[in-house]
N, C-alpha and C positions, 0 to 999 in steps of 0.2 A: 588315619586314612580318610580320604574324601567320602567314601561310602558310609563310614560310620557317622558322619555329620548329617547327612541327608538320607531320606528314605526315597529310593528310586522306584518308580512304578514301571519304567521302561526296562526292557530286557537289554543287556549289553549285546552289541552286534558282534564284536570281535574281541578276543583276548590277546592283548599285546603285552608281552613280558609279565604275564600273570595278572595284569590290571585290566578291568573292564573298559571298553571303549563304547561310549554312547553316541547315538546319531547327533549330527550337528544341530538339528532343530531342537533336540532336547537340551543341548548345551546352551543354545540361544535362550531357551526358556529360563534356564537358571540365571543367566546374566540379566535378563529383563526382570526377573523376580527380585534381584538384588537392588534394583533401582525403582523406587515407587513412582507412580505417575505424577506429573506436575500438577499442582493445585492451581486454582483460578488466579490467585494473586501472583503466582510465579510466572504465569503465561502472559500477564499484562505487559504490553510492549512499552518501552520508553520512547520518548520523543526522538524521531530520527534526526541525524546530524544536519540534514539539509533544510529543516524547518527553521526559518529565521524569525518568525513571530507566531503568536497564538491567536488565530481569528476567533471572534465571538460567534456563538451559535447563530445569531441573527445575520451576521455577515455571510456565514457559510450558507444559510438557507436562501439568502438573497442571491448569492452567486449561482447556486443550483437552480433557482427559479429563472435566472437570466439564461442559463444554459438550456433549460427546457424550452423557453420561449424562442431562442435562436434555433433550436433543433427543429421546431415546427416549420421554420422557413428553410431549413436545410443548410444553414450557414455556420456549421461547426466542424471541427476536426476532432476525431476520436483516436486515442492511443498516443503512446509516447513518441513514436516516429513522426506521425502526422502533425502532432503538436509542435515538435521541435522544428520541423520544416516550416510551419506557419510562422513561428517566432522569427526564425532566421530570414524569411522572405519579407517580414514586416507587415503581415496581414492579420496577425492575431491582435484582438482588442482586449481580451480578458482570458487568462489562463487559470485552469483549476488543476491542482495536483493532489493526489491521494497521499495520506500519511502512512498507510499500512502496506506499502509496497515492499515485497521481498524479492530479491535483495534491494536495499535502498539505492544502490548505485544506478539502478535503471532510470530513476527520475532525478537524481541529485544534480544533474547539469541544468535542469529547467529553470530553477530560481536564478541561477547565475546568468543564463541567457536573457531572462526577463529583465533583470536589473540592467544588463548591458543595453538592451533595446528599449528600455523604459516602458515595459508592458506590465500592467498590474496583474498580480497572481494571488490566488486564494488557496489555502490548504484545506482539504476536505478530510474528515476523520476516517471515512471508509471508502475504499474503491468501489464497493457495491453500490453505495449511494450515487457515486459519480457515474457508474455504468447505467443505472436506472434513469438518471437525468438525461443521459445522452441516448436513451432509448435502445440500449444494448441489453441482451439477455444475461450478460456476465459483467463483472467488474471492469473498470477502466482505470489505469494508473494515472492518466492525464487526459485532459480535453481542453479545447479552447473555443472561444466565440470569435468567429471571423467577421460577422456582420449582425447587428441587432437594430431593429427599427427604433426602439426607445433608447436614445442616447443618454437620457437622464439617469437611467439605472446604472449604466456603465460609469458615468461620472461620479455617481454616489458611491459605488463600490470602490472606485479608484481613490476617492478622498478618504474613505474608511481605512483602506489598506495603507495609504500614506500616513495617516494619523497613528495607526498601530505600529508601523515601522519606526516612527519618530519616538513614540512613547517607550519603546524597548530600550 
């Protein structure tokens, strides 16, 4: 019998057919106790399916710096919807996409659109970093630079992205 395997501290609420019936919260506790919590190595996410290349940390930092610089002049778009619209309208110069977006389908279309419109895009490891660079208090799944005074930085990032895509 189930009662002989476990020691129950909770009192049964109702007796049905001579068997004790415990509260649902108690039953949930038994189920959760049967499955140990995930360890750190098990929670590490694999690379999402939409990531087409692995950017270097230097490239990632350069792209975040370009976003910060453009944000000061107010020429950026924040969020998946605004970024998608900017790409479709042809005004996006550089797109940044977070890798840790859940569910990944939220931003999976952005690299495809960028390839179609020939816009360089950089993958950022955490959406929190992307949100901070865009001066948001929360993480951002995607952002794009619409206008940047220093065109050399954009050209340098675009060349680095093209080289990484070819080497893949």
